[in-house]
C-alpha positions as CSV (number, residue, x, y, z in Angstrom):
1,X,-4.8,-39.4,13.4
2,X,-5.8,-35.9,12.4
3,X,-8.5,-35.4,9.7
4,X,-7.6,-32.9,7.0
5,X,-10.1,-31.7,4.4
6,X,-8.7,-30.5,1.1
7,X,-10.8,-28.2,-1.0
8,X,-9.8,-28.3,-4.6
9,X,-8.4,-31.8,-4.3
10,X,-8.6,-32.5,-8.0
11,X,-6.0,-29.9,-9.0
12,X,-2.3,-30.3,-9.4
13,X,-1.4,-29.4,-5.8
14,X,-4.5,-30.9,-4.3
15,X,-4.1,-34.3,-5.9
16,X,-0.5,-34.5,-4.7
17,X,-1.6,-33.5,-1.2
18,X,-4.2,-36.3,-1.2
19,X,-1.5,-38.8,-2.5
20,X,1.2,-37.5,-0.1
21,X,-1.0,-37.6,3.0
22,X,-2.8,-40.8,2.2
23,X,0.3,-42.9,1.4
24,X,2.0,-41.6,4.5
25,X,-0.6,-43.3,6.7
26,X,-0.3,-40.5,9.2
27,X,-3.3,-38.5,8.2
28,X,-7.0,-39.0,7.3
29,X,-7.4,-37.0,4.1
30,X,-10.9,-35.8,3.1
31,X,-10.7,-34.7,-0.6
32,X,-13.4,-32.2,-1.6
33,X,-14.1,-31.5,-5.2
34,X,-16.7,-29.3,-7.0
35,X,-17.4,-31.4,-10.1
36,X,-17.1,-35.1,-11.0
37,X,-14.5,-34.5,-13.6
38,X,-12.1,-33.4,-10.8
39,X,-12.2,-37.0,-9.4
40,X,-10.0,-38.4,-12.2
41,X,-6.7,-37.7,-10.4
42,X,-8.1,-39.3,-7.2
43,X,-9.6,-42.4,-8.8
44,X,-6.8,-44.8,-7.7
45,X,-7.7,-44.1,-4.1
46,X,-11.3,-45.3,-4.6
47,X,-14.3,-43.2,-4.0
48,X,-12.6,-41.2,-1.2
49,X,-13.8,-37.8,-2.3
50,X,-16.8,-35.7,-1.3
51,X,-18.5,-33.2,-3.5
52,X,-19.2,-29.6,-2.4
53,X,-19.0,-26.1,-3.8
54,X,-16.6,-24.0,-1.8
55,X,-18.8,-21.0,-2.4
56,X,-21.7,-22.7,-0.7
57,X,-21.1,-22.3,3.1
58,X,-23.9,-24.6,4.2
59,X,-23.0,-27.3,1.8
60,X,-19.3,-27.2,2.6
61,X,-20.0,-27.1,6.4
62,X,-21.7,-30.5,6.2
63,X,-18.6,-32.0,4.5
64,X,-15.9,-30.7,6.7
65,X,-17.6,-31.3,10.1
66,X,-15.3,-33.4,12.3
67,X,-12.1,-32.2,10.6
68,X,-9.1,-30.9,12.4
69,X,-8.0,-28.6,9.6
70,X,-9.1,-27.4,6.2
71,X,-6.6,-26.7,3.4
72,X,-8.2,-24.3,0.8
73,X,-6.8,-24.8,-2.7
74,X,-9.9,-23.7,-4.5
75,X,-9.3,-21.5,-7.5
76,X,-12.5,-20.9,-9.5
77,X,-13.3,-17.6,-11.1
78,X,-10.8,-14.9,-10.3
79,X,-13.6,-12.4,-9.5
80,X,-15.1,-14.6,-6.9
81,X,-11.8,-15.7,-5.0
82,X,-12.5,-13.3,-2.2
83,X,-16.1,-14.3,-1.6
84,X,-15.2,-18.0,-1.9
85,X,-12.4,-17.6,0.7
86,X,-14.9,-15.9,3.1
87,X,-17.4,-18.8,2.5
88,X,-14.7,-21.3,3.4
89,X,-13.8,-19.4,6.6
90,X,-17.5,-19.2,7.6
91,X,-17.9,-22.9,6.9
92,X,-15.0,-23.7,9.2
93,X,-16.4,-21.5,11.9
94,X,-19.9,-23.1,11.6
95,X,-18.4,-26.6,11.6
96,X,-16.1,-26.0,14.5
97,X,-13.0,-26.6,12.4
98,X,-10.2,-24.9,14.4
99,X,-7.6,-24.4,11.6
100,X,-7.9,-23.0,8.0
101,X,-4.8,-23.0,5.8
102,X,-5.4,-20.9,2.7
103,X,-3.1,-21.0,-0.2
104,X,-2.4,-17.6,-1.7
105,X,0.5,-16.8,-4.0
106,X,3.7,-14.8,-3.9
107,X,2.4,-13.2,-7.1
108,X,0.4,-10.8,-5.0
109,X,3.7,-8.9,-4.5
110,X,4.3,-8.6,-8.3
111,X,8.0,-8.4,-9.2
112,X,9.0,-8.0,-5.5
113,X,10.8,-4.7,-6.3
114,X,10.9,-3.5,-2.7
115,X,13.8,-5.1,-0.8
116,X,12.0,-4.4,2.5
117,X,9.1,-6.6,1.5
118,X,8.0,-9.0,4.2
119,X,5.3,-11.6,5.0
120,X,3.0,-8.9,6.5
121,X,3.4,-6.4,3.7
122,X,0.1,-5.7,1.9
123,X,-0.5,-7.1,-1.6
124,X,0.5,-4.9,-4.5
125,X,-2.4,-2.6,-5.4
126,X,-3.7,-2.6,-9.0
127,X,-1.7,-5.6,-10.2
128,X,-2.1,-6.1,-14.0
129,X,-2.7,-9.8,-13.6
130,X,-6.3,-10.9,-12.9
131,X,-5.1,-14.0,-11.0
132,X,-2.9,-11.9,-8.7
133,X,-5.8,-9.4,-8.1
134,X,-8.1,-12.3,-7.2
135,X,-5.5,-13.8,-4.8
136,X,-4.9,-10.4,-3.2
137,X,-8.6,-9.7,-2.7
138,X,-8.9,-13.1,-1.0
139,X,-6.0,-12.4,1.3
140,X,-7.4,-9.0,2.4
141,X,-10.9,-10.6,3.0
142,X,-9.3,-13.2,5.3
143,X,-7.0,-10.8,7.0
144,X,-10.1,-8.9,8.2
145,X,-11.0,-12.0,10.2
146,X,-7.7,-12.6,11.9
147,X,-9.0,-11.2,15.1
148,X,-11.8,-13.7,15.3
149,X,-10.4,-16.5,17.5
150,X,-13.0,-19.1,16.4
151,X,-10.8,-20.1,13.4
152,X,-7.0,-19.9,13.2
153,X,-6.4,-18.7,9.6
154,X,-2.9,-19.3,8.1
155,X,-2.3,-17.8,4.7
156,X,0.6,-19.4,2.9
157,X,2.2,-17.7,-0.1
158,X,4.2,-20.1,-2.3
159,X,6.2,-18.9,-5.2
160,X,6.2,-21.0,-8.5
161,X,5.3,-24.5,-7.5
162,X,7.6,-26.9,-9.4
163,X,8.3,-30.6,-9.6
164,X,6.9,-33.6,-11.5
165,X,3.8,-32.7,-13.5
166,X,4.1,-29.0,-12.8
167,X,3.5,-26.6,-15.7
168,X,6.5,-24.7,-14.5
169,X,8.6,-27.7,-15.4
170,X,6.8,-29.1,-18.5
171,X,6.5,-25.6,-20.1
172,X,10.2,-24.7,-19.9
173,X,11.3,-28.3,-20.8
174,X,9.1,-28.2,-23.8
175,X,10.7,-24.9,-24.9
176,X,14.2,-26.3,-24.4
177,X,13.4,-29.4,-26.5
178,X,11.7,-27.2,-29.2
179,X,14.6,-24.8,-29.3
180,X,12.6,-21.7,-28.4
181,X,13.5,-21.3,-24.7
182,X,14.7,-17.9,-23.8
183,X,16.2,-15.8,-20.9
184,X,15.7,-12.1,-20.4
185,X,18.6,-10.0,-19.3
186,X,20.9,-13.0,-19.0
187,X,18.5,-14.8,-16.7
188,X,19.6,-12.7,-13.7
189,X,16.0,-12.3,-12.4
190,X,15.0,-14.3,-9.3
191,X,13.0,-17.4,-9.8
192,X,11.0,-17.7,-6.6
193,X,10.5,-21.5,-6.5
194,X,9.0,-24.0,-4.0
195,X,9.3,-27.7,-4.8
196,X,6.0,-29.4,-4.6
197,X,6.9,-31.8,-1.8
198,X,8.5,-29.0,0.2
199,X,5.1,-27.3,0.0
200,X,3.4,-30.5,1.3
201,X,5.8,-30.6,4.3
202,X,5.1,-26.9,4.9
203,X,1.3,-27.4,5.0
204,X,1.5,-30.4,7.2
205,X,3.9,-28.5,9.5
206,X,1.2,-26.0,10.2
207,X,-1.3,-28.8,10.8
208,X,1.1,-30.5,13.3
209,X,1.7,-27.4,15.3
210,X,-0.3,-26.3,18.4
211,X,-3.1,-24.1,17.3
212,X,-1.2,-21.1,15.7
213,X,-2.3,-17.5,15.7
214,X,-3.7,-16.3,12.4
215,X,-1.1,-14.8,10.1
216,X,0.5,-14.6,6.6
217,X,3.6,-16.6,5.7
218,X,5.8,-16.8,2.6
219,X,7.0,-20.3,1.8
220,X,9.7,-21.2,-0.7
221,X,12.8,-23.3,-1.3
222,X,15.9,-22.4,0.8
223,X,18.1,-21.5,-2.1
224,X,18.1,-18.3,-4.1
225,X,17.8,-19.5,-7.7
226,X,18.0,-17.3,-10.8
227,X,16.1,-18.0,-14.0
228,X,19.5,-18.9,-15.6
229,X,20.2,-21.4,-12.8
230,X,16.8,-23.0,-13.3
231,X,17.0,-23.3,-17.1
232,X,20.6,-24.5,-16.9
233,X,19.6,-27.3,-14.5
234,X,16.5,-28.3,-16.5
235,X,18.6,-28.4,-19.7
236,X,21.2,-30.7,-18.1
237,X,18.5,-33.1,-16.9
238,X,17.1,-33.7,-20.4
239,X,20.3,-33.5,-22.3
240,X,19.7,-30.1,-24.1
241,X,22.6,-27.8,-24.9
242,X,22.2,-24.7,-22.7
243,X,23.8,-22.6,-25.4
244,X,20.6,-23.1,-27.5
245,X,18.7,-20.9,-25.0
246,X,17.9,-17.5,-26.7
247,X,19.4,-14.6,-24.8
248,X,17.0,-11.6,-25.1
249,X,16.9,-8.0,-23.8
250,X,15.1,-7.4,-20.5
251,X,14.0,-3.9,-21.7
252,X,10.5,-2.7,-20.8
253,X,7.8,-4.9,-22.2
254,X,5.4,-3.5,-24.8
255,X,2.0,-5.1,-24.8
256,X,0.9,-6.4,-28.1
257,X,-2.6,-6.8,-29.6
258,X,-2.9,-10.3,-28.1
259,X,-2.2,-8.9,-24.6
260,X,-4.7,-6.1,-25.0
261,X,-7.4,-8.6,-26.1
262,X,-6.6,-10.8,-23.1
263,X,-7.1,-7.7,-20.9
264,X,-10.5,-7.1,-22.6
265,X,-11.4,-10.7,-22.0
266,X,-10.8,-10.3,-18.3
267,X,-13.3,-7.4,-18.0
268,X,-16.9,-7.9,-17.0
269,X,-18.0,-7.1,-20.5
270,X,-15.6,-9.6,-21.9
271,X,-16.8,-12.3,-19.6
272,X,-20.5,-11.6,-20.5
273,X,-19.6,-11.8,-24.2
274,X,-17.8,-15.1,-23.6
275,X,-20.8,-16.6,-22.0
276,X,-23.0,-15.7,-25.0
277,X,-20.7,-17.3,-27.6
278,X,-21.1,-20.8,-28.9
279,X,-18.3,-23.4,-28.4
280,X,-17.3,-23.2,-32.0
281,X,-17.0,-19.4,-31.9
282,X,-14.9,-19.6,-28.7
283,X,-12.5,-22.1,-30.4
284,X,-12.1,-19.8,-33.4
285,X,-11.3,-16.8,-31.1
286,X,-8.9,-18.9,-29.1
287,X,-7.0,-19.9,-32.2
288,X,-6.9,-16.3,-33.5
289,X,-5.4,-15.2,-30.1
290,X,-2.8,-17.8,-30.4
291,X,-1.9,-16.7,-33.9
292,X,-1.6,-13.1,-32.7
293,X,0.9,-14.3,-30.1
294,X,2.7,-16.5,-32.6
295,X,1.9,-19.7,-30.6
296,X,-0.2,-22.8,-31.2
297,X,-2.9,-23.9,-28.8
298,X,-1.7,-26.1,-25.9
299,X,-3.4,-29.1,-27.5
300,X,-1.4,-28.6,-30.8
301,X,2.2,-29.3,-31.6
302,X,5.0,-27.7,-29.6
303,X,6.0,-24.5,-31.4
304,X,9.5,-24.2,-32.7
305,X,11.7,-21.4,-33.9
306,X,12.0,-17.9,-32.4
307,X,10.8,-17.5,-28.8
308,X,7.6,-15.6,-28.1
309,X,7.8,-13.4,-25.0
310,X,4.5,-12.8,-23.2
311,X,3.8,-10.1,-20.6
312,X,3.8,-12.9,-17.9
313,X,7.2,-14.1,-19.0
314,X,8.7,-10.6,-18.9
315,X,7.1,-10.0,-15.5
316,X,8.4,-13.2,-13.9
317,X,11.9,-13.1,-15.3
318,X,12.4,-9.6,-14.1
319,X,11.5,-10.4,-10.5
320,X,14.0,-8.4,-8.3
321,X,14.2,-10.2,-5.0
322,X,13.6,-13.6,-3.3
323,X,10.6,-13.5,-1.0
324,X,11.7,-13.8,2.6
325,X,10.7,-17.1,4.3
326,X,12.3,-16.8,7.7
327,X,9.1,-16.0,9.5
328,X,7.6,-19.4,8.5
329,X,10.7,-21.3,9.7
330,X,10.6,-19.4,13.0
331,X,7.0,-20.2,13.6
332,X,6.8,-23.8,12.4
333,X,10.4,-25.0,12.2
334,X,12.4,-25.7,9.0
335,X,10.1,-27.8,6.8
336,X,12.0,-28.0,3.5
337,X,13.1,-31.6,3.0
338,X,14.6,-31.2,-0.5
339,X,17.5,-29.1,-1.7
340,X,17.3,-27.6,-5.2
341,X,19.7,-30.2,-6.5
342,X,17.9,-33.1,-5.0
343,X,14.5,-31.9,-6.2
344,X,15.9,-31.2,-9.7
345,X,17.3,-34.8,-9.9
346,X,13.9,-36.2,-9.0
347,X,12.2,-33.9,-11.5
348,X,14.6,-35.0,-14.1
349,X,13.6,-38.6,-13.6
350,X,10.0,-37.6,-14.3
351,X,10.9,-35.5,-17.3
352,X,12.8,-38.3,-19.0
353,X,10.0,-40.7,-18.2
354,X,7.5,-38.3,-19.7
355,X,9.6,-38.2,-23.0
356,X,11.4,-34.9,-22.7
357,X,14.9,-35.1,-24.1
358,X,16.7,-38.5,-23.9
359,X,14.0,-40.6,-22.3
360,X,16.3,-43.4,-21.3
361,X,19.2,-41.4,-20.0
362,X,20.0,-42.5,-16.5
363,X,20.1,-39.9,-13.7
364,X,23.8,-40.2,-13.4
365,X,24.3,-38.9,-16.9
366,X,22.2,-35.9,-16.3
367,X,23.8,-35.2,-13.0
368,X,27.2,-35.5,-14.5
369,X,26.3,-33.1,-17.3
370,X,25.0,-30.6,-14.7
371,X,28.3,-30.8,-12.7
372,X,30.5,-30.4,-15.8
373,X,28.6,-27.3,-16.9
């Protein structure tokens, strides 16, 4: 039984990996969290977790010694993603862990406008999104260590990770129920998706393989799905009339005041200012930003009425191409166990359980509505 350490085990993907691996009985999972609050999602497995800061090489080394692989899902501050990734690699080398699987993101390629884009293409330079810049910097830092054979480093780039409990499911479903869901340009843009459990199988496929050479791999669902396809399927699962989805122009996005303030907040000066503010002041500023965007804070009521398009929405819904995934399948074999239809039906069960749409509608009703549409 191989022992796999999971850094960032308290997050959405990490908690599912712990659950998936532990319940299978085929792996010994070592969850690693940075703070005690991250243990909540893991509590039903007992005190299985270990506490370590991914940015502290020596501390992390002590917790991963004896492991066969490390899966790095750590997020943290966007500015420190690269240094943290290097710290994890160095901890693996010091602890004698032969395999590091680092989760990057397909977002490092932006809207994937170049049809010749492949797994080995460099990340987009100067991405407007701070998260994407951080992920790109971490990739480049790890790529510089590919020639060091002491650790096999596999960088996986998933697209939008969807499925039960995913924000890429709950968010659109909430919009559909509230009547402010929208599609840009008829929803023809590509929705680069990977179902959560397809990602689990992909990660474990790397662990199961003979020690692979370091490299970058895109991972995603097999089907090419447009945003219209995605919203249409979600609407069918929760009994929402797809015709209520607002159809908007996909013309060039113009950043509003809220976006510019977000950009200021991501600068070093903005971060220093944030650290100096009281909790009450931060809450007032947060509410003011939501008012500028025309939305309510996430903890408030679901907004209704006209849709509010953010720069992130415009960016994602205008994605031009599906990221190629053939390289991963060639190296590790086909690992996707769920088709889009099967995954959507499972996701629909969760959505109805969670209270979106008709909570008690059986799956057959949703599937029938999807087929008729």
